[in-house]
C-alpha positions in Angstrom: -35.3 -18.1 61.7 -32.3 -15.9 61.3 -33.4 -13.1 59.0 -29.8 -11.8 58.5 -28.9 -15.1 56.7 -32.2 -15.8 55.1 -32.2 -16.4 51.3 -34.3 -14.1 49.1 -37.8 -15.4 48.3 -37.7 -14.3 44.7 -35.0 -15.5 42.3 -32.9 -13.1 40.3 -34.6 -14.1 37.1 -38.0 -13.0 38.5 -36.6 -9.6 39.6 -35.1 -9.2 36.1 -38.4 -10.0 34.6 -40.1 -7.4 36.8 -37.6 -4.8 35.7 -38.7 -5.4 32.1 -42.1 -3.9 32.9 -40.7 -0.7 34.4 -40.4 2.5 32.3 -39.2 5.0 34.8 -35.4 5.3 35.5 -35.9 6.3 39.1 -38.0 3.2 39.8 -35.4 0.9 38.0 -32.7 2.5 40.1 -34.5 2.0 43.3 -35.1 -1.7 42.4 -31.5 -2.1 41.6 -30.3 -0.6 45.0 -32.9 -2.7 46.9 -31.8 -6.0 45.4 -28.1 -5.7 44.7 -27.1 -6.9 48.3 -29.2 -10.1 48.0 -28.1 -11.4 44.7 -24.7 -12.1 43.1 -25.9 -11.3 39.6 -27.4 -8.0 38.4 -31.1 -8.3 38.5 -31.8 -5.4 36.1 -32.6 -6.0 32.4 -30.3 -4.0 30.2 -33.1 -3.6 27.5 -35.4 -2.1 30.1 -32.8 0.5 31.0 -32.3 1.4 27.3 -36.0 1.6 26.7 -36.6 3.8 29.8 -33.8 6.2 28.6 -35.3 6.6 25.2 -38.8 7.0 26.6 -37.8 9.6 29.3 -35.7 11.6 26.9 -33.4 14.4 28.0 -30.0 13.7 29.4 -30.6 9.9 29.6 -31.5 9.7 25.9 -28.5 11.9 24.9 -26.2 9.5 26.9 -27.5 6.5 25.1 -27.2 8.2 21.7 -23.6 9.1 22.4 -22.8 5.5 23.6 -24.3 3.8 20.6 -21.5 4.7 18.0 -18.8 3.7 20.6 -20.5 0.3 21.2 -21.1 -0.2 17.4 -17.5 0.3 16.5 -16.4 -1.7 19.6 -14.0 1.1 20.7 -15.0 0.8 24.4 -15.6 -2.1 26.8 -19.1 -3.7 26.8 -21.5 -1.8 29.0 -23.4 -3.8 31.6 -26.9 -2.9 32.9 -25.6 -1.5 36.1 -23.0 0.5 34.3 -25.6 2.0 31.9 -27.9 2.8 34.8 -25.1 4.6 36.5 -24.1 6.6 33.4 -27.6 7.9 32.8 -28.5 8.8 36.4 -25.2 10.1 37.9 -24.3 13.7 37.5 -20.8 13.9 39.1 -17.5 13.0 37.6 -16.7 9.4 38.4 -13.0 10.2 38.6 -12.8 13.3 40.9 -16.4 13.7 42.0 -16.2 17.3 40.6 -14.4 18.6 43.7 -13.6 22.0 42.3 -13.6 25.6 43.6 -16.4 26.5 41.1 -19.9 25.4 42.3 -21.4 25.9 38.8 -19.1 23.2 37.4 -20.1 20.5 39.9 -22.0 18.5 37.4 -21.3 16.5 34.2 -24.1 16.7 31.6 -23.4 13.4 29.9 -20.8 10.7 29.2 -17.6 12.0 27.7 -17.4 11.2 24.0 -15.5 9.3 22.6 -14.1 7.7 25.8 -17.4 6.4 27.3 -16.5 7.6 30.8 -18.5 10.0 32.9 -15.7 12.5 33.5 -15.3 16.3 33.6 -13.2 18.2 31.2 -10.8 19.1 34.0 -9.9 15.4 34.5 -9.3 14.9 30.8 -7.1 17.9 30.3 -5.6 19.1 33.6 -5.1 15.7 35.2 -3.8 14.3 31.9 -6.2 11.4 31.6 -5.8 11.7 27.8 -2.6 12.1 25.7 -2.2 13.2 22.2 -0.3 11.9 19.2 0.7 14.3 16.4 0.7 13.7 12.7 3.7 15.8 12.0 7.5 15.7 12.4 10.2 13.3 11.5 8.6 10.1 12.8 5.3 10.8 11.1 7.0 11.4 7.7 9.1 8.3 8.2 6.1 6.1 9.0 3.2 7.9 7.5 1.0 5.0 6.6 1.3 3.4 10.1 0.1 6.7 11.7 -2.9 6.8 9.4 -3.8 3.2 9.7 -3.7 3.1 13.5 -4.9 6.7 14.5 -7.8 6.6 12.0 -9.0 3.1 12.9 -12.6 2.7 13.9 -11.9 0.9 17.1 -9.6 3.6 18.4 -11.5 5.9 20.8 -10.0 9.2 19.9 -10.8 12.8 19.6 -9.2 14.6 16.6 -8.4 18.3 16.6 -6.3 20.7 14.6 -5.7 20.9 10.8 -2.6 20.1 8.8 -1.7 21.2 5.3 -1.1 18.3 2.9 1.6 18.0 0.3 0.2 18.4 -3.2 1.6 15.1 -4.3 -0.2 13.1 -1.6 -3.2 15.3 -1.0 -5.7 13.3 -3.1 -4.8 10.0 -1.5 -4.8 11.3 2.1 -8.1 13.2 1.7 -9.8 10.1 0.2 -8.4 8.0 3.0 -9.6 10.5 5.6 -13.1 10.7 4.2 -13.5 6.9 4.2 -12.4 6.8 7.8 -14.7 9.5 9.2 -12.0 12.1 9.3 -12.9 15.5 7.8 -10.7 16.3 4.8 -11.1 18.6 1.9 -8.8 20.0 -0.7 -5.3 20.1 0.9 -6.5 20.2 4.5 -7.2 17.3 6.9 -8.5 18.0 10.4 -6.5 15.3 12.2 -3.3 17.0 13.4 -3.8 16.0 17.0 -5.3 12.6 18.1 -6.2 12.5 21.8 -6.4 9.0 23.3 -7.2 7.7 26.7 -3.9 7.3 28.6 -4.3 4.5 31.3 -6.8 1.7 31.9 -9.8 2.6 34.0 -11.9 0.5 36.3 -15.3 1.7 37.6 -16.6 1.4 41.2 -18.2 -2.0 40.3 -14.8 -3.4 39.5 -15.4 -3.6 35.7 -13.0 -2.4 33.0 -14.6 0.6 31.3 -13.7 3.1 28.7 -11.5 2.7 25.6 -10.0 -0.7 24.8 -7.1 0.6 22.7 -5.2 3.3 24.6 -2.2 5.6 23.9 0.4 3.0 24.7 -1.3 0.4 22.5 -1.5 2.8 19.5 2.2 3.7 19.9 3.2 0.0 20.0 1.2 -0.7 16.9 2.8 2.2 15.0 6.3 0.9 16.0 5.4 -2.5 14.7 4.4 -1.0 11.3 7.5 1.2 11.0 8.7 -0.6 7.8 5.8 0.8 5.8 7.3 4.2 4.9 5.4 5.3 1.8 1.9 5.8 0.7 1.7 2.9 -1.7 0.0 0.7 0.9 -2.5 3.5 1.7 -3.3 3.9 -2.0 -3.8 0.2 -2.3 -6.1 0.2 0.8 -8.2 3.0 -0.6 -8.6 1.5 -4.1 
């Protein structure tokens, strides 16, 4: 009998059922690495990985807690069991591997929010993996509602920084809109001057699309499509 071409004795369903009884991340990871070469499908139960993360606490639990709102709003691609296991056990940036001159920075504590990718701050900023859109200037004033409708949407995985002073005539509408879309606004100030979005599609080492679904180029295209809405009447209607 040729052992190199022998089929596995246990089916993938049985291996998956075995993983459901494991509560240690290291054991689940070892089971995955021991079976991934023998089966076409992933033999790890996703619920078992989530349960193990919550039971073990620490970095794994923090990662799951950060991923939950992204999955709930459907702002990132669905996460498979192998992808989740990788995110909660890996400590190096999946883009650059943390190849830096500073040994103390050679680890990533948890997944980068709100992008759902295990990357370091250096890749996000210095390597320009993200790009920002500003709520200011001529194009913003000309197409104000489109900027708010797209950049404040729940399904847009974006990080908002900076504050802008609102005009007294539109402050009430914009603040009410901001608060209903989880953007902090109070008085005549809204903290959404810069909206940082993921720039290009990303594929992990397993060949799956991961990270944000709507990226910078998609947001810009949607804003251009809505350029005819030039006033705040539509926003006021949406709020009311």
